C-alpha positions as CSV (number, residue, x, y, z in Angstrom):
1,X,70.8,8.9,23.7
2,X,71.2,9.1,19.8
3,X,68.9,5.3,19.2
4,X,65.8,7.4,20.0
5,X,66.9,9.7,17.2
6,X,66.5,9.9,13.7
7,X,68.6,8.9,11.7
8,X,69.4,12.3,9.7
9,X,68.7,13.9,13.4
10,X,71.4,11.7,15.2
11,X,74.5,13.9,13.9
12,X,73.4,17.0,14.6
13,X,72.3,16.2,18.2
14,X,75.6,15.1,18.9
15,X,77.1,17.9,17.6
16,X,74.6,20.1,19.9
17,X,75.7,17.6,22.9
18,X,79.5,17.9,22.3
19,X,79.3,22.0,22.1
20,X,77.0,22.0,25.4
21,X,79.9,19.8,27.1
22,X,82.4,21.8,26.2
23,X,81.1,25.0,27.0
24,X,80.3,23.4,30.8
25,X,84.3,22.7,30.8
26,X,85.1,26.2,29.5
27,X,83.3,27.7,32.2
28,X,84.4,25.2,35.4
29,X,87.7,26.2,34.0
30,X,87.5,30.1,34.2
31,X,85.8,30.2,37.9
32,X,88.6,27.6,38.2
33,X,91.3,30.2,37.5
34,X,88.9,32.8,39.0
35,X,89.5,31.0,42.5
36,X,93.1,30.9,41.6
37,X,93.6,34.8,40.9
38,X,91.8,35.2,45.1
39,X,93.4,32.5,46.5
40,X,97.1,34.2,45.2
41,X,96.4,37.9,45.5
42,X,95.2,36.3,49.1
43,X,98.5,34.5,49.8
44,X,100.2,37.5,48.0
45,X,98.6,40.7,49.4
46,X,101.6,42.6,48.5
47,X,100.8,41.7,44.5
48,X,98.8,43.8,42.4
49,X,96.7,40.0,41.0
50,X,93.2,41.7,40.8
51,X,93.8,42.8,36.8
52,X,94.0,39.4,35.9
53,X,90.0,38.9,37.8
54,X,88.6,41.5,36.1
55,X,90.1,39.7,32.8
56,X,87.7,36.7,32.9
57,X,84.6,38.4,33.2
58,X,84.1,39.9,29.7
59,X,85.7,36.4,28.3
60,X,82.7,34.8,30.6
61,X,79.9,36.7,29.6
62,X,80.9,36.0,25.8
63,X,81.2,32.1,27.0
64,X,77.4,32.6,27.8
65,X,76.0,33.8,25.1
66,X,77.8,31.8,23.1
67,X,76.7,28.9,25.3
68,X,72.9,30.2,24.7
69,X,73.8,31.2,20.6
70,X,76.4,29.1,19.0
71,X,76.4,31.0,15.9
72,X,79.3,32.0,13.7
73,X,80.1,35.4,15.2
74,X,79.7,34.5,18.8
75,X,81.6,32.0,18.6
76,X,84.6,34.0,16.6
77,X,83.7,36.5,19.3
78,X,85.0,34.1,22.1
79,X,87.5,33.9,20.4
80,X,88.8,37.1,20.0
81,X,87.4,37.9,23.4
82,X,89.6,34.9,25.3
83,X,92.3,35.6,23.1
84,X,92.4,39.2,25.0
85,X,91.5,37.7,28.3
86,X,94.2,35.3,27.9
87,X,97.4,37.6,26.8
88,X,95.4,40.6,29.6
89,X,95.6,37.6,32.1
90,X,98.6,36.0,31.7
91,X,100.2,39.2,31.1
92,X,99.5,40.1,35.0
93,X,100.9,36.6,36.2
94,X,103.9,37.1,34.6
95,X,104.4,41.0,35.8
96,X,104.0,39.8,39.5
97,X,105.0,36.6,39.6
98,X,109.1,36.2,39.4
99,X,110.4,34.0,39.2
100,X,107.0,32.1,37.4
101,X,106.9,28.5,38.7
102,X,105.3,25.5,36.7
103,X,102.1,25.7,39.4
104,X,101.9,29.2,38.1
105,X,101.9,28.1,34.4
106,X,99.5,25.7,34.7
107,X,97.1,27.7,36.6
108,X,97.6,30.3,33.6
109,X,96.9,27.4,31.1
110,X,93.3,27.0,32.0
111,X,92.6,29.7,29.9
112,X,94.1,28.4,27.2
113,X,92.1,25.1,27.6
114,X,88.3,27.3,28.0
115,X,89.6,28.2,24.3
116,X,89.9,25.0,22.9
117,X,86.3,24.4,24.0
118,X,84.9,27.0,22.3
119,X,82.5,24.3,20.9
120,X,81.9,26.5,17.8
121,X,78.9,25.9,15.0
122,X,78.7,23.6,12.3
123,X,78.0,19.6,12.1
124,X,81.0,16.7,11.7
125,X,84.6,16.3,12.9
126,X,86.4,18.3,10.6
127,X,83.8,21.3,12.1
128,X,84.5,20.1,15.5
129,X,88.4,19.5,14.9
130,X,88.7,22.9,13.3
131,X,87.3,24.9,16.1
132,X,89.5,23.2,18.8
133,X,92.7,24.1,16.8
134,X,91.7,27.5,16.5
135,X,90.9,28.1,20.2
136,X,94.8,26.2,21.0
137,X,96.0,28.5,18.3
138,X,94.7,31.6,19.9
139,X,95.3,30.7,23.3
140,X,99.1,29.7,22.8
141,X,99.7,32.7,20.7
142,X,98.0,35.1,23.2
143,X,100.6,33.0,26.2
144,X,103.4,33.0,23.9
145,X,102.9,37.2,23.3
146,X,102.3,38.2,26.7
147,X,105.4,36.1,27.9
148,X,107.7,37.5,25.6
149,X,106.2,41.6,26.1
150,X,106.7,40.6,30.0
151,X,110.5,39.1,29.1
152,X,109.9,36.1,30.4
153,X,110.0,34.5,26.3
154,X,108.1,31.8,25.0
155,X,106.4,29.6,27.7
156,X,104.8,26.1,26.3
157,X,102.4,24.2,28.3
158,X,101.9,20.6,27.1
159,X,98.5,20.5,29.0
160,X,96.6,22.5,26.2
161,X,97.8,20.1,24.3
162,X,96.9,17.4,25.8
163,X,93.1,18.4,26.3
164,X,93.1,19.0,22.6
165,X,94.2,15.8,21.9
166,X,91.8,14.2,24.2
167,X,89.1,16.5,22.3
168,X,90.0,15.4,18.9
169,X,89.7,11.7,20.2
170,X,86.1,12.2,21.7
171,X,85.2,13.9,18.1
172,X,86.4,10.9,16.5
173,X,84.7,8.4,18.5
174,X,82.1,10.3,18.2
175,X,81.9,10.0,14.3
176,X,82.5,6.1,14.8
177,X,79.4,6.0,16.6
178,X,77.5,8.2,13.8
179,X,78.0,5.1,11.7
180,X,77.1,2.4,13.9
181,X,73.8,4.3,15.1
182,X,72.9,5.2,11.5
183,X,72.1,1.3,11.4
184,X,70.8,0.6,14.5
185,X,67.7,2.7,13.9
186,X,66.2,1.0,10.7
187,X,66.5,-2.6,12.3
188,X,64.9,-1.2,15.0
189,X,61.7,0.3,13.1
190,X,62.0,-3.2,11.4
191,X,61.4,-4.8,14.4
192,X,59.1,-2.9,15.7
193,X,57.4,-3.3,12.0
194,X,57.5,-7.2,12.5
195,X,55.9,-6.4,16.2
196,X,53.2,-4.6,14.9
197,X,52.5,-6.6,11.8
198,X,52.1,-9.9,14.1
199,X,50.0,-8.6,16.8
200,X,47.4,-7.5,14.1
201,X,47.7,-10.9,12.1
202,X,46.9,-12.4,15.5
203,X,43.9,-10.3,16.1
204,X,42.7,-10.8,12.4
205,X,43.5,-14.7,13.3
206,X,41.4,-14.7,16.3
207,X,38.4,-12.7,15.2
208,X,38.2,-14.3,11.9
209,X,38.1,-17.8,14.4
210,X,35.7,-16.4,16.9
211,X,33.2,-15.7,13.8
212,X,33.4,-18.5,12.6
213,X,33.1,-20.5,15.6
214,X,29.9,-18.3,16.7
215,X,28.1,-19.3,12.9
216,X,28.7,-22.4,13.0
217,X,28.0,-23.3,16.0
218,X,24.5,-21.2,16.0
219,X,24.2,-22.8,12.4
220,X,24.4,-26.1,13.6
221,X,22.8,-25.9,16.4
222,X,19.1,-24.7,14.3
223,X,19.6,-27.2,12.1
224,X,19.6,-29.8,15.0
225,X,16.9,-28.6,17.1
226,X,15.2,-28.2,13.7
227,X,12.4,-31.1,13.0
228,X,11.1,-29.6,9.5
229,X,12.4,-27.3,7.0
230,X,14.1,-24.2,8.8
231,X,12.0,-21.2,9.6
232,X,12.3,-17.9,6.7
233,X,14.0,-15.3,9.8
234,X,16.4,-18.1,10.2
235,X,17.7,-18.9,6.9
236,X,17.7,-15.0,6.3
237,X,20.0,-14.7,9.1
238,X,22.0,-17.8,8.3
239,X,22.3,-16.2,4.7
240,X,23.9,-12.5,6.0
241,X,26.2,-14.3,8.3
242,X,27.1,-16.3,5.2
243,X,28.0,-12.9,3.6
244,X,29.4,-11.8,6.4
245,X,32.1,-14.6,6.0
246,X,31.8,-14.3,2.6
247,X,33.0,-10.3,2.4
248,X,35.3,-8.1,4.4
249,X,33.2,-6.1,6.7
250,X,34.1,-8.4,9.9
251,X,38.0,-6.9,8.8
252,X,37.2,-3.2,10.4
253,X,38.9,-2.7,13.1
254,X,37.7,1.4,12.9
255,X,34.3,2.2,15.1
256,X,31.6,4.6,13.0
257,X,29.5,6.5,14.7
258,X,26.3,6.0,12.2
259,X,23.4,7.1,14.4
260,X,20.9,5.3,11.8
261,X,22.6,1.9,13.9
262,X,22.3,3.9,17.1
263,X,19.2,5.1,17.6
264,X,17.2,1.8,18.4
265,X,17.9,-0.5,20.6
266,X,15.7,-3.3,17.6
267,X,19.0,-1.6,15.5
268,X,21.5,-3.4,17.9
269,X,23.8,-6.6,16.8
270,X,22.6,-7.4,21.0
271,X,19.0,-7.6,19.2
272,X,19.4,-9.8,16.1
273,X,21.6,-12.6,18.4
274,X,18.6,-12.2,21.0
275,X,16.1,-12.8,18.5
276,X,18.7,-15.7,16.2
277,X,18.6,-17.6,19.7
278,X,14.9,-17.2,19.9
279,X,14.8,-18.9,16.4
280,X,16.8,-21.7,17.9
281,X,13.9,-22.3,20.4
282,X,15.8,-20.8,23.3
283,X,13.3,-18.5,25.3
284,X,15.0,-15.2,26.4
285,X,13.9,-12.1,28.6
286,X,15.2,-9.0,28.2
287,X,15.1,-6.6,31.0
288,X,17.0,-3.4,32.3
289,X,17.6,-0.8,30.4
290,X,18.8,-2.7,26.5
291,X,18.3,1.1,25.0
292,X,21.6,2.6,27.0
293,X,23.2,0.1,23.9
294,X,22.5,3.0,21.6
295,X,25.7,4.9,23.5
296,X,28.4,2.0,22.1
297,X,30.0,3.0,18.7
298,X,29.1,-0.3,15.9
299,X,32.0,-2.0,16.7
300,X,31.7,-2.1,20.0
301,X,28.2,-2.6,20.3
302,X,28.8,-5.6,17.2
303,X,31.1,-6.9,19.7
304,X,29.5,-7.3,22.4
305,X,26.1,-8.7,20.4
306,X,28.7,-11.3,19.2
307,X,29.9,-12.3,23.1
308,X,26.2,-12.3,24.1
309,X,25.1,-13.9,21.2
310,X,28.0,-16.8,22.2
311,X,26.6,-17.0,25.8
312,X,23.2,-17.9,24.5
313,X,24.2,-20.4,22.4
314,X,26.1,-21.9,25.4
315,X,23.1,-21.5,26.9
316,X,21.0,-24.0,24.8
317,X,23.6,-26.1,24.1
318,X,25.1,-27.2,27.4
319,X,22.8,-25.6,30.1
320,X,19.7,-28.3,30.6
321,X,17.2,-25.5,30.7
322,X,15.4,-23.4,27.3
323,X,15.1,-20.2,29.6
324,X,17.6,-17.2,30.0
325,X,17.7,-13.6,31.0
326,X,19.5,-10.9,29.4
327,X,19.8,-8.0,32.0
328,X,21.3,-4.5,30.6
329,X,22.4,-1.5,32.3
330,X,24.5,1.3,32.0
331,X,26.9,4.0,34.3
332,X,27.9,7.1,33.2
333,X,31.6,4.8,32.3
334,X,30.2,1.9,30.5
335,X,27.4,-0.4,29.2
336,X,27.2,-3.8,31.6
337,X,25.4,-7.0,30.0
338,X,24.3,-10.2,32.5
339,X,23.1,-13.5,30.6
340,X,21.3,-15.8,33.4
341,X,20.2,-19.3,33.0
342,X,19.2,-21.6,35.8
343,X,20.6,-25.1,34.2
344,X,22.9,-27.0,35.8
345,X,26.0,-24.8,35.6
346,X,29.5,-25.6,36.0
347,X,32.8,-25.6,37.4
348,X,34.8,-23.0,36.2
349,X,37.9,-24.2,37.5
350,X,37.5,-27.6,35.5
351,X,37.2,-26.1,31.9
352,X,39.6,-27.4,29.9
353,X,41.9,-24.8,28.1
354,X,41.6,-25.6,25.0
355,X,37.8,-24.6,25.3
356,X,37.3,-21.7,22.5
357,X,33.8,-21.0,23.2
358,X,33.8,-18.5,26.2
359,X,37.7,-17.9,25.7
360,X,38.2,-17.2,22.2
361,X,34.7,-16.0,21.9
362,X,33.5,-14.0,24.5
363,X,36.8,-13.3,26.7
364,X,39.5,-12.8,24.2
365,X,36.5,-10.6,21.9
366,X,35.6,-8.1,24.8
367,X,39.2,-7.8,26.0
368,X,39.6,-6.5,22.4
369,X,37.4,-3.6,23.1
370,X,38.9,-3.0,26.0
371,X,36.2,-4.6,28.2
372,X,35.7,-7.4,30.4
373,X,34.1,-10.5,31.3
374,X,33.5,-12.8,35.1
375,X,31.5,-15.9,35.0
376,X,29.7,-17.1,38.2
377,X,28.8,-20.4,38.1
378,X,27.5,-23.6,40.5
379,X,27.1,-27.2,39.5
380,X,23.2,-27.5,39.6
381,X,22.2,-23.8,40.1
382,X,23.0,-22.2,37.1
383,X,25.4,-19.9,35.4
384,X,25.8,-15.7,35.5
385,X,27.9,-14.2,33.0
386,X,28.9,-10.6,33.0
387,X,30.2,-8.3,30.2
388,X,31.7,-5.1,30.8
389,X,32.1,-2.7,27.5
390,X,33.4,0.6,28.3
391,X,32.3,4.0,26.5
392,X,34.4,5.7,24.4
393,X,35.6,9.3,25.6
394,X,33.4,11.1,23.1
395,X,30.3,8.7,24.3
396,X,31.0,9.3,27.9
397,X,30.4,13.3,27.1
398,X,27.8,13.2,24.9
399,X,25.9,10.2,25.8
400,X,23.7,8.9,28.3
401,X,20.0,9.8,26.9
402,X,19.6,7.6,24.4
403,X,16.1,6.3,24.3
404,X,15.2,3.2,22.4
405,X,12.4,0.7,22.5
406,X,12.7,-2.4,24.7
407,X,11.6,-6.0,23.9
C-alpha cells in the first residue's frame, strides 16, 4: 500500500490506516459486549443487566464521530465517555453477578480493549503508543473503581494488557517498515527514469537510423540514375536533406499546428516525397483526395511523407517498373495512403529480418505515430502497401473539410 505513495506521505497514510483499523476493532468489541448483555439478560431474566446495554450507547456514538473526524477533542472525548461507560457497565455486572466468574470479567474487558483502540491523532510511533496507553490506563482505572465501589475489590484482567502489548508491537513493526519504504520509492523512481531514458534513446536512434537510411538511399539512387549533372531541383532537395541531418529539427517529437504548412497539398511532406521521387525518374499518379493530408499535424504529416518516400524509393530500386500510383483517402478516424506498383513483386514471408528499409523506415516509423502498415505482394504481379495514420482527437472534431490542390 505504501510503496506507491510519495515518501513524505507514507507515515501519515500508515497512521490513518492504523486508526481506521483500531476503530473497527473497537466497534467489534462494543458490539460483542452489547450481544453479551442481551444473552445474559435473556438467560438470567431475574437480573437487571439492561443498564449495561444503555451504557454502551454513548460510547458507540462518540466512537462513530471519532472514526469520521479523528481530532484531539473527539479522541479525548472518547476516552472520557468510554471511561464512564466502562465504569457503568462494570458496576452493573458486579452488582448483579455474585460471585463474579472469570468469563464475566473477560466480557467486561471488551470495553477496556475498545479504549486501547482509541486511535487518536498524530503521526509516529510515540503518538500511537501514547494513545493506546491512555486507553489502557482509563479502562483499568474505571474497572478498578467500579470493583472497589461494588465491594468486589480490584480486578486485573490480563487480556487488556496482552492487547496493549500486541498494539505496541504492531506500531513498532510499522515504524520499522517506514525506513525500508522510504528507501524503496527512490529506487523505483530511478528505475522508471532509466526505463524512460532508454525508451527515449531507442526512439531517437531509430528515428535517426530511418532518416539517414532514407536520405542516403534516395540520394545514391539519384546519383546512380543520373547520366549528366543533377537537376537543380534535385540538388536543392539534397541540400535541404543535408540541413535536416545536420540540424536538430528531426529530433522534435512534439506535433505542431502550423496552419501555413497544413493548408495545401503542395505544402505537405508527401508532396515533397512524390516530387523528389519523380526527379529520380519514377512516374507517379496521385489519386483520391490528397487534400485530406492537411488534417494531419506537422509531425504526423512529416512521418507519413517519409514513409511514403521510402515506399516509392523501393519501387524505383526493386520493382523493375518506373510507374507507381499513390492513392490518398480519409475517413473520420484516419487517413490512408496506398502505394501501388505493377512490378515484379516479392514474397513477403521471405524478407530477411535484417532488411531495414520496410521495417525500419516504414513499419516502425508509422508505429511511432499510432498507425499501421499492411503489405500485399505477389511475385510477378506487383506490390501494394497500405499505410494508415490516425487523426488526433482535436483533428477528429475540427477536421474533415480541408480543401487543397491536387497534383
